[in-house]
C-alpha positions in Angstrom: 96.2 -193.2 -63.3 98.0 -196.6 -63.6 100.5 -197.4 -60.9 104.0 -198.0 -62.4 105.4 -201.4 -62.2 108.6 -201.4 -60.0 110.1 -204.3 -62.0 110.2 -202.0 -65.1 112.4 -199.3 -63.3 115.4 -199.1 -61.1 114.8 -198.2 -57.5 115.6 -194.5 -58.0 113.5 -194.3 -61.1 110.6 -196.0 -59.4 110.7 -193.6 -56.5 110.9 -190.6 -58.9 107.9 -191.8 -60.8 105.8 -191.7 -57.6 106.7 -188.1 -56.9 104.0 -185.5 -57.6 106.3 -183.2 -59.6 103.5 -180.8 -60.5 102.8 -180.2 -56.8 106.5 -179.8 -56.0 106.9 -177.1 -58.7 103.9 -175.2 -57.4 105.1 -175.5 -53.9 108.5 -174.1 -54.9 106.9 -171.1 -56.6 104.8 -170.3 -53.5 107.8 -170.7 -51.2 109.9 -168.4 -53.4 107.2 -165.7 -53.4 107.0 -165.8 -49.6 110.8 -165.9 -49.3 111.2 -162.8 -51.4 108.5 -160.9 -49.4 110.0 -162.0 -46.1 113.5 -161.1 -47.3 112.3 -157.6 -48.2 111.4 -157.0 -44.5 107.7 -156.8 -44.3 105.3 -158.3 -41.7 104.3 -162.0 -41.5 100.7 -161.0 -42.4 101.7 -159.8 -45.9 104.0 -162.8 -46.4 101.2 -165.2 -45.6 98.7 -163.2 -47.7 100.9 -163.3 -50.8 101.5 -167.1 -50.4 97.8 -167.8 -49.8 96.8 -165.9 -53.0 99.6 -167.6 -55.0 98.5 -171.0 -53.8 94.9 -170.4 -54.8 96.0 -169.1 -58.3 98.2 -172.2 -58.7 95.3 -174.5 -58.0 96.4 -175.7 -54.6 93.8 -176.7 -52.1 95.5 -175.9 -48.9 98.5 -173.8 -47.7 99.8 -173.4 -44.1 102.9 -171.5 -43.1 105.2 -171.0 -40.1 107.0 -167.7 -40.6 110.1 -166.6 -38.7 112.5 -163.8 -39.4 115.1 -165.6 -41.5 113.1 -168.7 -42.6 109.7 -169.9 -43.4 108.1 -173.4 -43.6 105.1 -174.0 -45.8 103.0 -177.0 -46.3 100.7 -177.1 -49.4 98.2 -179.7 -50.5 96.4 -180.8 -53.6 94.0 -183.7 -54.0 95.0 -185.2 -50.7 98.7 -185.0 -51.4 100.9 -182.7 -49.3 104.4 -181.4 -49.5 106.5 -179.3 -47.1 109.3 -176.9 -48.0 111.6 -174.7 -45.9 113.0 -171.4 -47.3 115.8 -169.5 -45.7 116.7 -165.8 -45.9 120.5 -165.6 -45.7 120.8 -161.8 -45.6 117.9 -160.0 -43.9 117.5 -156.5 -45.3 114.8 -154.0 -46.2 113.8 -153.1 -49.7 110.7 -150.9 -49.7 110.3 -150.9 -53.5 110.3 -154.8 -53.6 107.7 -154.8 -50.8 105.5 -152.5 -52.9 105.9 -154.5 -56.1 105.2 -157.8 -54.4 102.2 -156.3 -52.8 101.0 -155.2 -56.2 101.6 -158.8 -57.4 99.6 -160.1 -54.5 96.6 -157.8 -55.2 96.7 -158.4 -59.0 97.2 -162.2 -58.7 95.1 -163.8 -61.5 92.6 -166.5 -60.8 94.8 -169.0 -62.5 98.6 -169.0 -63.1 101.2 -171.6 -63.8 104.3 -172.1 -61.7 106.4 -171.1 -64.7 104.5 -167.8 -65.1 104.8 -167.0 -61.4 108.6 -167.7 -61.5 108.9 -165.4 -64.4 107.2 -162.6 -62.6 109.4 -163.2 -59.5 112.5 -163.2 -61.7 111.6 -159.7 -62.9 111.0 -158.5 -59.3 114.2 -160.1 -57.9 116.3 -158.8 -60.8 115.2 -155.1 -60.4 118.1 -152.9 -59.4 118.2 -150.4 -56.6 116.1 -147.3 -57.4 118.8 -144.8 -56.3 122.6 -144.8 -56.7 124.8 -145.6 -53.6 126.4 -142.2 -53.5 123.0 -140.5 -53.4 121.7 -142.8 -50.6 124.9 -142.2 -48.6 124.5 -138.4 -48.9 120.9 -138.4 -47.9 121.6 -140.7 -45.0 124.3 -138.3 -43.8 121.9 -135.4 -44.1 119.2 -137.4 -42.3 121.5 -138.1 -39.3 122.4 -134.4 -39.2 118.7 -133.6 -39.1 118.2 -136.0 -36.2 121.1 -134.2 -34.4 119.3 -130.9 -34.7 116.1 -132.4 -33.3 118.1 -133.9 -30.4 119.3 -130.5 -29.3 122.4 -130.0 -31.4 123.3 -127.0 -33.3 124.8 -126.4 -36.8 128.3 -127.4 -35.5 127.1 -130.8 -34.3 125.1 -131.3 -37.5 128.1 -130.4 -39.6 130.2 -133.0 -37.7 127.6 -135.7 -38.2 127.5 -135.4 -42.0 130.9 -136.8 -42.9 130.8 -139.3 -40.0 127.5 -140.8 -41.0 128.3 -140.8 -44.7 131.5 -142.6 -44.2 130.0 -145.2 -41.8 127.1 -145.8 -44.1 129.3 -146.6 -47.1 131.4 -148.8 -44.9 128.3 -150.6 -43.7 127.2 -151.3 -47.2 130.6 -152.5 -48.3 131.1 -154.9 -45.4 127.6 -156.2 -45.9 128.4 -157.1 -49.6 131.3 -159.1 -48.3 128.9 -161.3 -46.3 130.6 -160.7 -43.0 128.9 -161.4 -39.7 126.1 -158.9 -39.5 126.6 -158.0 -35.8 130.3 -157.5 -36.4 129.4 -155.1 -39.3 127.0 -153.2 -37.1 129.6 -152.8 -34.3 132.3 -151.7 -36.7 130.0 -149.2 -38.4 128.9 -147.7 -35.0 132.6 -147.5 -34.0 133.5 -145.8 -37.3 130.6 -143.3 -37.1 131.3 -142.3 -33.5 135.1 -142.0 -34.0 134.6 -140.0 -37.2 132.2 -137.7 -35.5 134.6 -136.9 -32.7 137.4 -136.3 -35.3 135.1 -134.0 -37.3 134.1 -132.1 -34.2 137.8 -131.6 -33.3 138.5 -130.2 -36.7 135.6 -127.8 -36.4 136.8 -126.8 -32.9 140.3 -126.2 -34.3 138.9 -123.9 -37.0 136.5 -122.0 -34.7 138.9 -122.0 -31.7 136.4 -123.0 -29.0 134.8 -126.3 -27.9 131.3 -127.2 -28.7 128.9 -127.0 -25.7 126.6 -129.6 -27.3 129.1 -132.2 -28.4 127.1 -135.1 -27.0 123.9 -134.0 -28.7 125.1 -135.2 -32.1 127.3 -138.1 -30.9 124.7 -140.9 -30.9 123.0 -139.4 -34.1 126.1 -140.2 -36.2 125.1 -143.9 -36.1 121.4 -143.6 -35.9 121.0 -145.0 -39.4 121.9 -148.4 -38.0 118.6 -148.5 -35.9 116.6 -151.6 -37.1 113.4 -149.6 -37.8 111.7 -152.1 -40.0 112.3 -155.1 -37.8 111.2 -153.1 -34.7 107.9 -152.0 -36.4 107.1 -155.3 -38.0 107.9 -157.1 -34.8 105.4 -155.0 -32.9 102.8 -155.5 -35.7 103.4 -159.3 -35.7 103.0 -159.5 -31.9 99.8 -157.5 -32.1 98.4 -160.1 -34.4 99.8 -162.9 -32.2 102.2 -164.1 -34.9 104.6 -165.0 -32.2 107.1 -167.0 -34.2 107.8 -164.0 -36.5 107.3 -161.3 -33.8 109.6 -162.9 -31.1 112.3 -163.6 -33.7 112.2 -160.1 -35.1 112.2 -158.6 -31.6 115.3 -160.7 -30.7 117.1 -159.6 -33.9 116.2 -155.9 -33.3 117.4 -156.2 -29.7 120.8 -157.7 -30.8 121.3 -155.0 -33.3 120.5 -152.3 -30.8 123.0 -153.8 -28.3 125.6 -154.0 -31.0 125.1 -150.3 -31.8 125.2 -149.3 -28.2 128.4 -151.3 -27.6 130.1 -149.6 -30.6 129.0 -146.1 -29.6 129.8 -146.7 -25.9 133.4 -147.8 -26.6 134.2 -144.5 -28.4 132.2 -142.5 -25.8 134.4 -144.1 -23.1 137.6 -143.3 -24.9 136.5 -139.9 -26.0 135.2 -138.8 -22.6 131.6 -138.3 -23.6 129.4 -138.1 -20.6 125.7 -139.0 -20.1 124.7 -135.6 -18.7 122.0 -133.9 -20.7 123.3 -131.3 -23.1 122.3 -127.7 -22.8 119.5 -126.5 -25.0 120.6 -123.9 -27.6 118.5 -120.7 -27.1 117.0 -119.7 -30.4 114.1 -117.4 -31.4 110.9 -119.5 -31.6 110.5 -118.8 -35.3 114.0 -120.0 -36.1 113.8 -122.9 -33.8 110.6 -124.3 -35.4 112.0 -123.6 -38.9 115.0 -125.7 -38.1 112.8 -128.4 -36.6 110.5 -128.6 -39.7 113.4 -128.7 -42.1 115.3 -131.3 -40.0 112.3 -133.5 -39.7 111.6 -133.4 -43.5 115.3 -134.1 -44.3 115.5 -137.0 -41.8 112.5 -138.9 -43.0 113.3 -138.3 -46.6 116.8 -139.6 -46.1 115.5 -142.7 -44.3 113.0 -143.4 -47.1 115.8 -143.3 -49.7 118.0 -145.5 -47.5 115.2 -148.1 -47.5 114.9 -147.9 -51.4 111.5 -146.1 -51.4 110.3 -144.5 -54.7 110.7 -140.7 -54.8 106.9 -140.1 -54.5 106.7 -142.3 -51.4 109.8 -140.6 -49.8 108.2 -137.1 -50.4 104.8 -138.2 -48.9 106.6 -139.9 -45.9 108.6 -136.8 -45.3 105.5 -134.6 -45.2 103.8 -136.9 -42.7 107.0 -137.1 -40.6 107.1 -133.3 -40.3 103.5 -133.4 -39.0 104.2 -136.1 -36.5 107.5 -134.7 -35.3 106.0 -131.3 -34.8 103.2 -132.8 -32.8 105.6 -134.6 -30.5 107.9 -131.6 -30.0 105.0 -129.3 -29.3 103.7 -131.7 -26.7 107.0 -132.1 -25.0 107.6 -128.4 -25.0 104.2 -128.1 -23.2 105.4 -130.5 -20.5 103.7 -133.7 -21.7 105.6 -136.9 -20.9 107.7 -137.9 -23.9 106.2 -141.4 -24.3 102.7 -139.9 -24.3 103.8 -137.5 -27.0 105.4 -140.3 -29.0 102.2 -142.4 -28.8 100.0 -139.5 -29.9 102.3 -138.6 -32.8 102.6 -142.2 -34.0 98.8 -142.6 -34.0 98.5 -139.4 -36.0 101.2 -140.6 -38.5 99.8 -144.1 -38.8 96.3 -142.8 -39.6 97.6 -140.3 -42.0 99.7 -142.9 -43.8 96.7 -145.2 -44.1 94.5 -142.4 -45.6 97.1 -141.2 -48.0 98.1 -144.7 -49.0 94.5 -145.3 -50.1 94.2 -141.9 -51.7 97.5 -142.1 -53.7 97.8 -145.8 -54.3 100.9 -146.3 -52.1 101.9 -148.9 -49.5 101.4 -148.1 -45.8 104.3 -150.0 -44.4 107.0 -148.4 -46.6 105.5 -145.0 -45.9 105.2 -145.5 -42.1 108.6 -146.8 -41.0 110.7 -143.8 -42.1 108.4 -141.5 -40.3 108.8 -143.5 -37.1 112.6 -143.3 -37.0 112.5 -139.7 -35.9 110.6 -140.9 -32.8 113.2 -143.5 -31.7 114.7 -142.6 -28.3 118.4 -143.3 -29.3 119.9 -140.7 -26.9 118.2 -142.1 -23.8 119.4 -145.6 -24.8 123.0 -144.4 -24.9 122.7 -142.5 -21.7 121.4 -145.6 -20.0 124.6 -147.5 -20.7 126.8 -144.5 -19.8 125.1 -144.0 -16.5 125.5 -147.7 -15.7 129.2 -147.5 -16.6 129.6 -144.5 -14.3 127.8 -146.4 -11.4 124.9 -144.0 -11.3 122.2 -146.7 -11.1 119.4 -144.4 -10.3 119.8 -142.3 -13.4 120.6 -145.4 -15.5 117.3 -147.1 -14.5 115.4 -143.9 -15.2 116.9 -143.5 -18.7 116.3 -147.2 -19.3 112.7 -147.0 -18.4 112.3 -143.9 -20.6 113.9 -145.7 -23.5 111.6 -148.7 -23.0 108.5 -146.6 -22.7 109.4 -144.7 -25.9 109.8 -147.9 -27.9 106.6 -149.3 -26.6 104.7 -146.1 -27.3 106.1 -146.0 -30.8 104.9 -149.5 -31.6 101.6 -149.2 -29.7 100.8 -146.0 -31.5 101.3 -147.6 -34.9 99.4 -150.7 -33.9 96.5 -148.6 -32.7 96.5 -146.7 -36.0 96.5 -150.0 -38.0 93.5 -151.2 -36.0 91.6 -148.0 -36.6 92.2 -148.1 -40.4 92.8 -151.7 -41.5 90.2 -154.5 -40.8 93.0 -157.1 -41.3 94.5 -156.0 -38.1 91.4 -155.6 -35.9 89.8 -158.9 -37.2 91.5 -162.3 -37.1 89.5 -164.1 -39.7 90.7 -164.5 -43.3 87.9 -162.5 -44.9 87.6 -159.2 -42.8 85.0 -156.6 -43.8 86.2 -153.9 -46.2 86.8 -150.5 -44.7 86.1 -147.6 -47.0 88.0 -144.5 -46.2 86.8 -141.1 -47.5 88.4 -139.7 -50.6 89.9 -143.0 -51.7 90.5 -144.2 -55.2 91.7 -147.4 -56.8 95.3 -148.2 -56.1 97.7 -147.4 -59.0 100.8 -149.4 -59.9 103.7 -148.0 -57.7 
């Protein structure tokens, strides 16, 4: 290639003539693919995997990436020339369907592809609308929160009060998010709305029935449980397990800030409404009826979470079935006197292994199946009680509840990580070409 003569061009034209435009276009395509995957909420491993395969298909020799929570930096090289790009994710959110489609793109990446062709495929993925209408997601989220209230010890009255509170708060959360307001402010406002609306609905039910609810606090925190950052918590744990510290630490910090915002919003209303931290009495029900309610509540809760995360219907149904098995295991163990964090760990291992097996069998994505099932394990009630005990000056009980919350979260992430290491060589090996694990009764993945 002949070097251009600077005397034949202006300064800007001469500099432009030296730029490797072909490399820049390919780097932009790789960065865009990684940014879409990161913005959909999945782990750093899958983001890096997609970018690596796209780089190879585009004919790039090298690709290195530093992945955080809201930005990624990539450096690509071809024939000794390198370029670095930074991509930012302005609005972190979770889109399970987009994760599945991008994973399909990653697996089916051809040996050779042009930057224009890759951009066209990404345009189609980015332009795909939500799978479910907003009203349906709001209804199912409300029912999911009511299911969690039943699992937390509430009765039909508490579940009935949770439904309008959670539905209203979820729609408000979506509306404020579309206005691009500060995310933490949106979370606090939504938690305040859910908690206040719950107390109002409970007061209306009390006025109709003529007697106060003995389990008012059981459903109080569940009205805003949909705000729990399940995907960031899970992917943070998975990233830290693989020592992807940049992504893992930033996701953990984000999840911690969201949890604090939720607790502050709920605590303000609890303080004004006189909600105490004392454990609620357990409603005495016949065993058959109790377990029937638990099974239905677990199914509805996981199914609602899956729809909230934009999962396809088949994924939501499979996740709900796995969630019933995991939730039942945990509840049976705690009923038998097993420590709650031990029961959570066991149930999460069971759900993680089952998700991996069914993902291979049915051609689904593990991560979008797993996260909704884990949300029924999150110790939200003990987190609220920790703050209320601290506010009341009962340091002993506050520390005990805080430790219980921390152990529950650790057990949840550790259980899933253990299941991943048992079923996925990419998590147990650190090399780029791990051996293939063949699970029984598996078949070729189908297009989601």
